[in-house]
TIDRENMI-303367 format. One record per residue: residue in one letter; x, y, z of N, C-alpha, C, CB in turn; residue number from 0. Coordinates in steps of 0.2 Angstrom, whole numbers. Glycine has a CB too. Example, Ala and Ser with C-alpha at 12.3 -4.5 7.8 and 13.67 -1.06 7.14 Angstrom:
BEGIN
 type   n.u   n.v   n.w  ca.u  ca.v  ca.w   c.u   c.v   c.w  cb.u  cb.v  cb.w seq
    A    66   -28    39    62   -22    39    66   -16    39    57   -22    45   0
    S    64   -11    35    68    -5    36    64     0    39    70    -3    29   1
//
This chain:
BEGIN
 type   n.u   n.v   n.w  ca.u  ca.v  ca.w   c.u   c.v   c.w  cb.u  cb.v  cb.w seq
    M   148   -20   -35   146   -18   -29   141   -23   -25   144   -12   -30   0
    Q   141   -27   -20   141   -31   -18   137   -29   -10   148   -35   -20   1
    N   132   -26    -9   130   -21    -4   127   -28     3   123   -14    -8   2
    I   121   -32    -1   119   -37     3   121   -44     4   115   -38     1   3
    S   122   -47    11   123   -51    12   120   -58    12   124   -48    15   4
    F   116   -61     8   111   -66    12   114   -71    17   106   -70     8   5
    D   109   -73    21   114   -79    24   115   -88    19   111   -81    33   6
    S   111   -88    13   112   -94    11   107   -92     3   108  -101    17   7
    S   109   -96     0   105   -96   -10    98   -98    -9   109  -105   -18   8
    Y    96  -102    -3    89  -102     0    88   -97     0    87  -106     6   9
    Q    91   -93     6    88   -86     8    86   -80     2    93   -83    13  10
    K    90   -81    -2    91   -77    -8    85   -78   -12    97   -79   -11  11
    E    85   -87   -15    79   -87   -18    72   -85   -15    80   -94   -19  12
    E    72   -88   -10    65   -84    -7    62   -78    -5    64   -86    -3  13
    I    69   -73    -5    66   -66    -4    67   -64   -13    73   -61     4  14
    K    70   -66   -16    70   -65   -22    62   -67   -29    76   -67   -23  15
    R    60   -75   -25    55   -74   -27    47   -71   -25    55   -79   -29  16
    N    47   -69   -18    44   -65   -15    42   -60   -19    46   -63   -11  17
    M    51   -53   -20    49   -49   -24    49   -48   -28    50   -46   -23  18
    D    49   -53   -35    46   -55   -41    41   -52   -41    46   -61   -43  19
    L    35   -58   -36    29   -58   -36    26   -53   -35    26   -61   -33  20
    I    29   -49   -29    26   -43   -26    27   -37   -31    29   -42   -19  21
    K    30   -35   -31    32   -32   -38    27   -31   -45    37   -36   -41  22
    L    24   -40   -48    23   -39   -52    14   -39   -49    26   -44   -56  23
    E    13   -40   -43     7   -38   -43     6   -29   -42     3   -43   -37  24
    C    11   -27   -40    11   -19   -37    11   -16   -43    17   -15   -32  25
    D    15   -16   -49    14   -13   -54     7   -13   -59    20   -15   -57  26
    K     3   -19   -57    -4   -18   -58    -7   -13   -59    -7   -21   -55  27
    I    -5   -10   -52   -10    -6   -47    -5     3   -48   -10   -10   -38  28
    K    -1     1   -49     3     9   -49     0    15   -46     5    11   -54  29
    D    -6    16   -50    -8    19   -50   -12    24   -46    -8    17   -52  30
    F   -12    16   -41   -19    19   -35   -16    17   -29   -28    15   -35  31
    I    -7    16   -27    -7    15   -23     2    19   -23    -9     9   -22  32
    N     2    22   -16     8    25   -18    18    23   -16     7    32   -16  33
    I    19    17   -19    26    13   -18    28    11   -23    25     6   -15  34
    E    33    12   -25    35     8   -27    41     3   -27    35    10   -29  35
    I    40    -2   -30    45    -9   -28    49    -9   -34    40   -18   -26  36
    F    57   -12   -31    63   -13   -34    63   -19   -37    68   -11   -31  37
    P    67   -17   -42    67   -24   -44    73   -28   -38    70   -25   -53  38
    F    72   -37   -40    77   -37   -34    84   -38   -36    75   -42   -29  39
    E    85   -38   -44    92   -38   -48    94   -32   -47    93   -39   -56  40
    Q    91   -26   -43    94   -18   -43    96   -18   -34    87   -11   -46  41
    L    92   -23   -31    95   -22   -21   102   -18   -21    97   -31   -17  42
    D   106   -20   -25   113   -20   -21   113   -13   -22   120   -25   -23  43
    E   113    -9   -27   111    -1   -27   106     2   -26   111     0   -32  44
    C   100    -1   -23    97     4   -20    97     4   -14    92     4   -22  45
    Q   103     0   -11   105     1    -2   109     7    -2   110    -7     1  46
    V   111     8    -6   116    18    -7   112    23    -3   116    22   -17  47
    G   116    26     3   113    27     7   110    28    12   113    27     7  48
    Y   111    22    13   106    18    19   112    14    22    98    13    15  49
    S   113     9    19   119     4    24   126     4    20   116    -4    26  50
    V   127    10    16   131    12    12   131    18     9   131     8    10  51
    D   137    19     8   137    27     5   141    26    -3   142    33    10  52
    P   140    29    -9   142    30   -16   147    28   -15   141    36   -19  53
    D   153    27   -12   158    22   -14   159    16   -13   162    24   -13  54
    G   152    13    -8   153     6    -5   154     4     1   157     3    -8  55
    K   156    11     5   158     9    12   152    10    16   165    13    16  56
    S   152     7    22   146     4    25   143    11    29   147    -3    31  57
    L   138    14    31   136    16    35   131    14    42   135    19    31  58
    V   133     7    43   130     5    49   135     5    53   127     1    49  59
    T   133     8    61   137     7    66   135     5    71   141    11    67  60
    D   138     4    79   136     2    83   131     7    86   139    -1    86  61
    E   131    13    85   127    19    89   119    16    88   128    27    85  62
    E   116    21    94   110    18    96   105    21    87   108    23   106  63
    D    99    18    85    96    25    82    97    25    74    99    32    86  64
    T   104    20    72   105    19    67   104    14    59   108    20    69  65
    W   106    14    55   104     8    51   108     1    55   107    10    40  66
    D   102    -2    51   104   -10    55   107   -15    48    95   -15    58  67
    E   111   -18    49   114   -22    44   109   -28    43   122   -25    45  68
    N   105   -30    47   100   -34    43    93   -30    38    96   -37    50  69
    W    92   -25    39    88   -24    34    91   -20    27    83   -20    39  70
    I    85   -22    24    88   -20    16    80   -17    14    91   -27    10  71
    V    81   -11     9    77    -7     6    76   -12     0    79     0     6  72
    I    69   -11    -1    66   -14    -5    61   -11   -11    63   -19    -2  73
    A    59    -6    -7    56    -1    -9    56     5    -8    53     0    -9  74
    Y    51    10   -11    51    18    -8    44    20    -7    54    24   -13  75
    E    43    22    -3    33    27    -3    35    33    -6    29    30     7  76
    T    30    34   -12    32    37   -18    30    44   -17    30    35   -24  77
    L    26    46   -11    25    53    -7    30    57    -3    21    52    -2  78
    C    32    52     1    38    55     4    47    54     1    36    52    11  79
    G    47    48    -3    51    47    -3    53    41     3    52    53    -5  80
    D    50    40     9    53    34    15    55    28    11    46    32    21  81
    P    59    25    15    60    18    14    56    12    13    64    16    18  82
    V    54     8    12    54     0    13    56    -2    14    53    -4    12  83
    I    58    -5    19    61   -12    22    58   -18    22    62   -11    29  84
    T    61   -25    22    61   -29    25    69   -35    29    58   -30    20  85
    E    68   -37    33    72   -36    40    76   -44    38    66   -34    50  86
    L    81   -46    37    85   -52    34    84   -57    40    93   -51    30  87
    N    88   -55    46    85   -59    54    82   -59    58    85   -59    58  88
    A    74   -60    54    68   -61    56    62   -65    56    68   -58    55  89
    D    60   -68    56    56   -74    54    53   -72    49    52   -77    58  90
    R    52   -74    43    49   -74    37    49   -65    34    40   -77    38  91
    Y    55   -60    37    56   -56    33    48   -53    34    59   -59    26  92
    P    48   -48    40    42   -41    40    44   -39    34    42   -35    45  93
    V    42   -33    35    40   -27    30    38   -22    34    34   -28    24  94
    S    43   -16    34    41    -7    37    40    -3    34    45    -3    39  95
    L    40     1    34    39    10    32    44    11    38    29    14    33  96
    L    50    16    36    54    20    39    54    27    37    59    17    38  97
    M    52    29    42    51    37    40    58    40    41    46    42    45  98
    H    62    45    35    68    48    34    69    55    37    70    48    28  99
    G    73    58    39    73    65    41    69    66    47    71    70    36 100
    M    69    61    54    70    62    59    73    61    65    68    61    58 101
    G    82    60    60    87    61    64    89    52    65    85    65    71 102
    S    83    47    68    86    41    67    82    36    64    87    37    73 103
    W    85    30    66    81    28    59    75    20    65    89    23    50 104
    D    73    23    72    68    19    74    61    20    77    70    17    78 105
    N    59    22    70    52    26    69    49    20    65    52    34    66 106
    G    50    14    61    48    12    56    40     7    59    54     7    53 107
    I    35     7    54    31     6    55    30     1    52    29    10    53 108
    Y    25    -5    54    25   -11    50    19   -12    45    24   -17    55 109
    L    20   -14    39    15   -14    33    15   -22    34    19   -12    23 110
    A    19   -26    37    15   -33    36    21   -37    39    12   -36    27 111
    D    19   -43    44    23   -46    46    27   -54    42    21   -45    51 112
    S    27   -52    36    32   -56    33    31   -52    26    31   -66    35 113
    L    35   -54    21    35   -54    13    28   -57    10    41   -57     9 114
    E    28   -63    12    22   -67    10    16   -65    11    22   -72    13 115
    S    15   -61    19     8   -57    19    10   -52    16     5   -54    26 116
    F    12   -47    15    15   -40    12    10   -43     2    28   -39    13 117
    L    14   -50     0    13   -50    -6     4   -54    -6    20   -54   -11 118
    K     1   -55     1    -5   -57     1   -10   -50     1    -6   -62     8 119
    S    -6   -45     6   -10   -37     5   -11   -36    -2    -6   -29     9 120
    I    -5   -36    -4    -5   -33   -14   -11   -36   -17     5   -36   -20 121
    I   -11   -43   -17   -16   -48   -19   -23   -46   -18   -15   -54   -14 122
    K   -23   -42   -13   -31   -40   -11   -33   -37   -15   -33   -36    -5 123
    I   -28   -31   -13   -30   -24   -19   -32   -24   -26   -26   -20   -20 124
    V   -27   -29   -27   -26   -31   -34   -34   -34   -36   -19   -38   -35 125
    D   -37   -39   -31   -43   -42   -34   -49   -37   -31   -44   -50   -32 126
    F   -50   -33   -29   -53   -27   -29   -53   -24   -33   -52   -25   -26 127
    L   -49   -20   -34   -48   -18   -41   -53   -20   -47   -41   -22   -42 128
    T   -50   -27   -46   -50   -30   -53   -61   -30   -52   -46   -40   -52 129
    E   -63   -33   -46   -70   -35   -46   -72   -27   -46   -73   -40   -40 130
    K   -71   -23   -44   -75   -16   -46   -73   -12   -51   -76   -11   -41 131
    Q   -69   -16   -56   -68   -14   -63   -65    -6   -64   -77   -16   -67 132
    V   -59    -6   -57   -57    -1   -58   -50     1   -62   -58     2   -52 133
    L   -49    -6   -62   -44    -6   -67   -45    -5   -74   -41   -11   -68 134
    N   -53    -5   -76   -52    -4   -83   -57     4   -83   -56   -12   -89 135
    G   -56     7   -78   -56    14   -80   -65    15   -75   -55    14   -92 136
    K   -67    10   -69   -75    11   -68   -74    13   -62   -81     6   -68 137
    Y   -74    19   -59   -71    24   -53   -77    23   -48   -69    34   -55 138
    N   -83    17   -48   -88    20   -44   -87    14   -37   -96    21   -48 139
    I   -82    18   -33   -81    14   -27   -83    19   -20   -73    13   -27 140
    Q   -86    17   -16   -88    18   -11   -82    21    -3   -92    13   -12 141
    H   -84    24     0   -79    24     5   -78    18     9   -80    29     8 142
    K   -86    15    13   -88    11    17   -84     5    15   -95    10    17 143
    E   -82     3     5   -79    -4     2   -71    -1     4   -81    -6    -8 144
    L   -69     3     3   -62     7     4   -61     4    11   -62    17     3 145
    K   -64     5    17   -64     2    23   -62    -4    27   -68     3    23 146
    V   -68    -7    21   -67   -14    22   -62   -15    19   -73   -19    21 147
    L   -60   -15    15   -53   -17    11   -46   -15    16   -52   -13     2 148
    L   -46   -10    17   -40    -9    24   -43   -13    30   -39     1    28 149
    N   -50   -14    31   -49   -20    36   -46   -25    36   -55   -23    38 150
    D   -46   -30    29   -46   -37    27   -39   -36    25   -51   -39    20 151
    I   -35   -30    25   -28   -31    24   -24   -32    32   -25   -25    20 152
    V   -28   -27    37   -24   -27    43   -26   -36    46   -26   -19    49 153
    E   -32   -39    44   -32   -46    46   -27   -52    43   -41   -48    45 154
    I   -26   -47    36   -20   -53    35   -15   -54    39   -17   -52    29 155
    S   -12   -47    41    -5   -48    46    -8   -44    53     3   -44    42 156
    N    -8   -45    60   -10   -43    63    -5   -39    67   -11   -47    66 157
    S     1   -35    63     5   -29    64     5   -24    58    11   -31    65 158
    A     0   -26    54     0   -21    49    -1   -14    51    -4   -22    43 159
    N    -1   -10    50    -3    -2    53   -10     2    48     4     2    52 160
    L   -14     0    50   -18     3    46   -20     9    41   -19     3    50 161
    E   -16    14    48   -15    22    45   -10    22    38   -11    26    52 162
    S    -6    18    40    -1    19    33    -2    17    28     5    16    32 163
    W    -9    12    28    -9     7    22   -14    12    19   -10    -1    23 164
    E   -18    16    22   -22    21    22   -18    26    16   -23    23    29 165
    S   -14    27    20   -10    33    16    -6    31     9    -4    37    22 166
    L    -5    24    10    -2    20     5    -7    22     0     0    11     6 167
    L   -14    21     1   -19    20    -5   -23    25    -5   -23    16    -4 168
    S   -20    32    -5   -23    41    -4   -24    40   -12   -17    49     1 169
    P   -21    37   -18   -24    41   -24   -32    38   -23   -20    39   -33 170
    L   -33    30   -19   -39    25   -21   -46    32   -18   -38    15   -15 171
    F   -42    34   -11   -46    37    -8   -48    45   -11   -44    35    -3 172
    D   -44    49   -17   -47    53   -18   -51    52   -23   -45    57   -18 173
    I   -51    47   -26   -55    44   -33   -62    44   -29   -53    35   -36 174
    V   -62    40   -24   -67    38   -21   -73    45   -18   -63    32   -16 175
    E   -68    50   -12   -69    57   -12   -72    61   -19   -62    59   -11 176
    E   -71    61   -24   -73    62   -31   -80    61   -34   -68    58   -36 177
    Y   -80    54   -32   -86    50   -36   -90    51   -31   -84    43   -38 178
    E   -90    49   -23   -96    52   -20   -98    60   -20   -95    50   -14 179
    N   -92    65   -22   -95    71   -23  -100    73   -29   -90    74   -23 180
    V   -99    69   -34  -103    69   -39  -110    65   -38  -100    66   -43 181
    L  -108    60   -34  -116    54   -32  -118    60   -29  -115    46   -25 182
    E  -118    64   -25  -123    66   -18  -125    73   -25  -118    69    -8 183
    T  -120    74   -30  -126    78   -32  -130    80   -38  -125    84   -31 184
    K  -129    71   -38  -134    68   -43  -141    67   -39  -130    60   -46 185
    I  -139    63   -33  -143    61   -29  -149    68   -25  -137    57   -24 186
    E  -146    73   -26  -148    78   -24  -153    80   -28  -143    81   -24 187
    E  -152    81   -35  -155    85   -41  -159    82   -42  -152    85   -47 188
    M  -159    73   -42  -166    69   -41  -170    69   -38  -166    64   -40 189
    K  -168    70   -32  -173    72   -25  -177    77   -26  -169    74   -20 190
    N  -174    83   -29  -175    88   -31  -182    87   -37  -169    90   -32 191
    E  -178    83   -40  -184    81   -46  -191    78   -42  -180    75   -53 192
    G  -190    76   -38  -197    72   -34  -196    64   -35  -206    75   -39 193
    K  -191    62   -37  -190    54   -38  -188    51   -29  -182    54   -44 194
    K  -193    46   -30  -191    42   -25  -185    38   -23  -194    39   -25 195
    I  -182    39   -17  -179    33   -17  -175    26   -20  -181    32   -14 196
    S  -182    24   -19  -181    17   -24  -178    18   -30  -187    13   -26 197
    E  -180    23   -36  -181    25   -42  -172    27   -43  -188    33   -42 198
    I  -171    32   -38  -166    36   -37  -161    30   -38  -167    40   -30 199
    A  -160    24   -33  -157    19   -31  -154    14   -39  -163    14   -26 200
    S  -162    13   -41  -160    10   -47  -157    14   -51  -166     7   -51 201
    L  -159    21   -55  -157    23   -60  -147    24   -58  -163    31   -62 202
    L  -144    26   -52  -138    25   -50  -136    18   -48  -137    30   -45 203
    N  -137    12   -47  -137     6   -49  -134     7   -40  -133     3   -56 204
    L  -136     9   -35  -135     9   -28  -141     6   -25  -134    16   -25 205
    Q  -137     5   -20  -147     1   -15  -148     7   -10  -146    -9    -7 206
    A  -155     3   -10  -160    11    -6  -156    15    -1  -168     8     1 207
    K  -155    11     3  -151    11    10  -144    16     8  -149     2    13 208
    D  -142    15     2  -135    19     2  -137    26     1  -130    17    -4 209
    V  -142    29    -6  -145    32    -8  -149    36     1  -149    27   -14 210
    Y  -153    31     5  -154    36     9  -149    38    14  -159    34    12 211
    E  -144    33    13  -138    40    19  -134    45    15  -129    35    23 212
    Y  -135    45     8  -130    53     3  -139    56     4  -125    51    -9 213
    I  -143    57     7  -149    60     8  -149    64    14  -154    55     9 214
    K  -148    60    20  -147    61    25  -139    66    26  -149    55    28 215
    K  -135    67    21  -131    69    22  -132    76    19  -125    65    20 216
    I  -134    75    13  -135    82     9  -143    87    12  -136    79     1 217
//
């Protein structure tokens, strides 16, 4: 069943190259991001229910807010199952998250202005998790560091929606919340034991100003 009609072999190869790289990087961080990238070879079957029905009949119509023939589903958001698409007729193939169950397909949210920007965003996350040794099981990330990461992603692609990326990275935010709760408890205990801020910072491998901020919240 051939569902996707590429404009040229060059377009097909360009999209395949980017998608292969995106999937490779996403698979490295699959436990920390709510997105599943489809293998390029399975894209045709992944269009079922969107551009075609199970029998291969087109679902594209001229009616307003229906599926666009230039959209192809390349992934899905794993919490709600919303499709992630790229647009074949747009320059550099922007990436969007669409909301299903809304009665129409006009509620797309941009994740990146191109497949290449989307790839760069994923690589940015991989690099961050590698640097913080999260991929090695060390979950010592602070909320402010994740906020910087989100801002970096938005800067890669001016059309990126920060709230959507935050939702995609909710597993990371859950890890941070748990880590910071444990940290607050440790700092409170050490403070009650009479330890100074500089001593607490040294024992917990934190900056003194960070310890001070935790103490203010306590």
